C-alpha positions as CSV (number, residue, x, y, z in Angstrom):
1,X,0.0,0.0,0.0
2,X,1.2,3.5,-0.8
3,X,-0.8,6.3,0.9
4,X,-0.3,9.8,-0.3
5,X,-0.6,12.7,2.1
6,X,1.3,15.4,0.3
7,X,2.0,16.7,-3.2
8,X,3.8,14.3,-5.4
9,X,7.1,15.4,-7.1
10,X,6.9,17.2,-10.5
11,X,5.9,14.8,-13.2
12,X,4.2,12.1,-11.1
13,X,0.8,10.9,-12.4
14,X,-1.2,12.0,-9.3
15,X,-4.9,11.9,-10.3
16,X,-7.1,10.3,-12.9
17,X,-10.8,11.0,-13.8
18,X,-13.3,10.1,-16.3
19,X,-16.2,12.0,-18.0
20,X,-19.3,9.8,-18.3
21,X,-22.8,10.4,-19.8
22,X,-24.6,8.4,-17.0
23,X,-23.1,8.9,-13.6
24,X,-25.3,6.4,-11.8
25,X,-24.5,3.7,-14.3
26,X,-20.8,4.5,-14.1
27,X,-20.8,4.2,-10.3
28,X,-22.6,0.9,-10.5
29,X,-20.0,-0.5,-13.0
30,X,-16.9,0.7,-11.3
31,X,-18.2,-0.1,-7.8
32,X,-18.8,-3.7,-9.0
33,X,-15.4,-4.0,-10.7
34,X,-13.1,-2.3,-8.1
35,X,-15.3,-2.2,-4.9
36,X,-15.2,1.6,-4.9
37,X,-17.6,3.7,-2.9
38,X,-18.4,7.3,-3.9
39,X,-18.6,10.8,-2.5
40,X,-18.8,14.3,-3.9
41,X,-16.5,17.3,-3.8
42,X,-15.4,20.2,-6.1
43,X,-13.8,17.7,-8.5
44,X,-17.1,15.9,-9.0
45,X,-17.8,12.3,-7.9
46,X,-14.8,10.9,-6.0
47,X,-14.1,7.2,-6.1
48,X,-13.1,5.9,-2.7
49,X,-11.3,2.8,-1.4
50,X,-11.4,2.4,2.3
51,X,-12.6,6.0,2.5
52,X,-9.6,7.4,0.6
53,X,-9.8,9.0,-2.9
54,X,-8.4,6.9,-5.7
55,X,-10.1,8.4,-8.9
56,X,-12.9,10.6,-10.1
57,X,-16.0,10.6,-12.2
58,X,-17.6,13.6,-13.9
59,X,-21.0,13.8,-15.4
60,X,-19.9,15.4,-18.6
61,X,-19.9,14.7,-22.3
62,X,-17.3,11.9,-22.7
63,X,-14.6,11.9,-25.3
64,X,-11.1,11.6,-23.7
65,X,-11.3,8.4,-21.7
66,X,-9.5,8.1,-18.4
67,X,-7.5,11.3,-18.1
68,X,-4.2,11.5,-16.3
69,X,-3.3,14.6,-14.2
70,X,0.4,15.2,-13.6
71,X,1.7,16.7,-10.4
72,X,3.3,20.1,-10.3
73,X,4.1,22.6,-7.5
74,X,3.6,25.5,-9.9
75,X,0.7,25.0,-12.3
76,X,1.1,28.3,-14.1
77,X,4.9,27.8,-14.5
78,X,4.4,24.2,-15.9
79,X,1.7,25.5,-18.3
80,X,4.3,28.0,-19.7
81,X,6.9,25.3,-20.1
82,X,4.3,23.1,-21.9
83,X,3.4,25.9,-24.3
84,X,7.1,26.7,-25.0
85,X,7.7,23.0,-25.8
86,X,4.9,22.9,-28.4
87,X,1.9,22.1,-26.3
88,X,-1.5,23.7,-26.5
89,X,-3.3,25.1,-23.4
90,X,-6.9,23.8,-23.4
91,X,-7.8,25.3,-20.0
92,X,-5.7,27.8,-18.2
93,X,-4.7,27.2,-14.5
94,X,-7.8,27.6,-12.3
95,X,-8.7,26.9,-8.7
96,X,-10.7,23.8,-7.8
97,X,-12.2,25.2,-4.6
98,X,-9.6,24.8,-1.9
99,X,-8.6,21.4,-3.2
100,X,-5.9,22.6,-5.6
101,X,-5.2,24.2,-8.9
102,X,-5.6,22.5,-12.3
103,X,-5.0,23.0,-16.0
104,X,-5.6,21.0,-19.2
105,X,-2.9,20.8,-21.9
106,X,-2.6,19.0,-25.2
107,X,0.9,17.8,-26.1
108,X,2.4,18.0,-29.7
109,X,1.1,14.5,-30.5
110,X,-2.4,15.6,-29.8
111,X,-2.7,13.9,-26.4
112,X,-4.7,15.6,-23.7
113,X,-3.6,15.6,-20.0
114,X,-4.2,17.5,-16.9
115,X,-1.9,19.2,-14.4
116,X,-2.6,19.2,-10.6
117,X,-1.1,21.4,-8.0
118,X,-2.4,20.1,-4.7
119,X,-3.9,22.4,-2.1
120,X,-6.0,20.5,0.4
121,X,-5.9,17.4,-1.8
122,X,-2.7,16.0,-3.3
123,X,-4.7,13.8,-5.8
124,X,-5.0,10.1,-5.4
125,X,-4.7,9.2,-1.7
126,X,-3.9,5.5,-2.4
127,X,-1.9,4.2,-5.4
128,X,0.0,1.0,-6.3
129,X,-2.2,-1.4,-4.5
130,X,-5.2,-3.5,-5.7
131,X,-8.0,-1.4,-7.1
132,X,-6.0,1.8,-7.4
133,X,-3.9,3.6,-10.1
134,X,-0.6,1.9,-10.8
135,X,0.8,3.5,-13.9
136,X,0.2,5.5,-17.1
137,X,1.9,5.0,-20.4
138,X,1.7,7.2,-23.5
139,X,0.9,5.2,-26.6
140,X,1.7,7.1,-29.8
141,X,2.8,6.7,-33.4
142,X,5.1,9.7,-32.8
143,X,7.3,8.7,-29.9
144,X,10.2,10.9,-30.6
145,X,8.1,14.1,-30.4
146,X,6.5,12.9,-27.2
147,X,9.8,12.2,-25.6
148,X,11.1,15.6,-26.5
149,X,8.0,17.3,-25.1
150,X,7.8,15.5,-21.8
151,X,11.5,15.7,-21.0
152,X,11.4,19.4,-21.6
153,X,8.3,20.0,-19.5
154,X,8.9,17.7,-16.6
155,X,12.7,17.1,-16.5
156,X,12.2,13.4,-17.2
157,X,15.2,11.2,-18.1
158,X,14.7,8.2,-20.5
159,X,15.9,4.7,-20.7
160,X,14.7,1.4,-22.3
161,X,14.6,-2.2,-21.4
162,X,15.7,-4.2,-24.5
163,X,16.4,-7.3,-22.4
164,X,12.8,-7.8,-21.2
165,X,11.1,-6.0,-24.1
166,X,13.1,-6.9,-27.2
167,X,12.0,-5.2,-30.4
168,X,9.5,-3.0,-28.6
169,X,9.8,0.8,-29.0
170,X,9.3,1.5,-25.3
171,X,11.0,4.2,-23.2
172,X,10.7,4.5,-19.4
173,X,10.0,8.0,-18.1
174,X,11.9,8.7,-14.9
175,X,11.8,11.7,-12.6
176,X,15.1,13.4,-11.8
177,X,15.3,11.2,-8.6
178,X,15.2,8.1,-10.8
179,X,11.7,7.0,-9.9
180,X,9.8,5.5,-12.9
181,X,6.5,7.2,-13.5
182,X,5.4,5.5,-16.8
183,X,6.6,5.2,-20.3
184,X,6.2,6.1,-24.0
185,X,5.2,3.2,-26.3
186,X,5.9,3.9,-30.0
187,X,3.5,2.0,-32.2
188,X,2.1,2.0,-35.7
189,X,-1.0,0.1,-34.7
190,X,-2.7,3.3,-33.5
191,X,-3.2,6.5,-35.6
192,X,-3.9,8.6,-32.5
193,X,-1.9,9.1,-29.3
194,X,-3.4,8.6,-25.8
195,X,-2.4,8.1,-22.2
196,X,-3.2,4.5,-21.2
197,X,-4.4,4.1,-17.6
198,X,-3.7,1.0,-15.7
199,X,-5.1,-0.1,-12.3
200,X,-3.5,-2.7,-10.1
201,X,-5.8,-5.6,-9.0
202,X,-5.4,-8.6,-6.8
203,X,-6.3,-11.0,-9.6
204,X,-6.6,-9.9,-13.2
205,X,-8.7,-13.0,-14.1
206,X,-11.2,-12.3,-11.3
207,X,-11.4,-8.6,-12.2
208,X,-12.0,-9.4,-15.8
209,X,-14.9,-11.7,-14.8
210,X,-16.4,-8.8,-12.8
211,X,-16.0,-6.5,-15.8
212,X,-18.0,-8.8,-18.0
213,X,-20.6,-9.4,-15.3
214,X,-21.1,-5.7,-14.8
215,X,-21.7,-5.0,-18.5
216,X,-18.3,-4.2,-19.8
217,X,-16.0,-6.0,-22.2
218,X,-13.3,-8.1,-20.8
219,X,-10.2,-8.4,-23.0
220,X,-7.6,-11.1,-23.3
221,X,-5.1,-11.4,-20.5
222,X,-1.4,-11.7,-21.2
223,X,1.5,-12.7,-19.0
224,X,4.0,-9.8,-19.3
225,X,7.4,-9.5,-17.7
226,X,5.9,-7.3,-14.9
227,X,2.3,-8.4,-14.6
228,X,-0.6,-10.4,-15.9
229,X,-2.4,-7.7,-17.8
230,X,-5.3,-7.0,-20.1
231,X,-7.5,-4.3,-21.5
232,X,-11.1,-3.8,-20.3
233,X,-13.8,-1.5,-21.8
234,X,-16.5,0.0,-19.7
235,X,-20.2,0.2,-20.8
236,X,-19.5,3.6,-22.3
237,X,-16.6,2.5,-24.5
238,X,-13.8,3.8,-22.2
239,X,-10.7,1.6,-22.1
240,X,-8.5,0.8,-19.1
241,X,-6.0,-1.8,-18.2
242,X,-5.8,-4.0,-15.2
243,X,-2.8,-6.0,-14.0
244,X,-1.9,-8.3,-11.2
245,X,1.4,-9.6,-10.0
246,X,2.7,-12.7,-11.8
247,X,2.0,-15.9,-10.0
């Protein structure tokens, strides 16, 4: 278990939320899949695990899937860095009550993401345990441009893992302290770029069974070097990945 009680370092995925057309149905689905309960605050509907925030739902027109928000201690300053590196500011920095400050940016590959400067709330209160956010990876047909942008904005360093991922165009993104926060996957299988959201689970097989029973689409599971993983789709067409530790 990793419990978060303060702002994460610059560049850390710190919050994820989802716009849905039917809030009641979304709560029913994700409650059944992950065991989440729900409350309300200025961010919208907050998904809770053991009473701690792990994600959010918003009753809005959908279109971007699960949206990652990246930590910063200076929302306005990071927006300026993003614009200078070729990003487009979709929504300028703004207060979210007393919870924090947020902004929305699109990177040069066309991928939308949020920024979060915590005030009363640092973002997700629990991560890296079953039924919480575990990682985000950028999937893109233009990996070089993505790497240039994110290293310029967030001071990431890059490295690969040819030994365990031979022939795969994958680059780990690391904070200046060396902590891995995700990666960039270069692929020609997708014409668009997107941040892929993954949740840890105790058993990927059991979670996929709950996805199907709750009205979603359960994808095929694969045993990867780091986890047993697969893609699920909720009843609204939003994709997310689940993964459990290898047996």
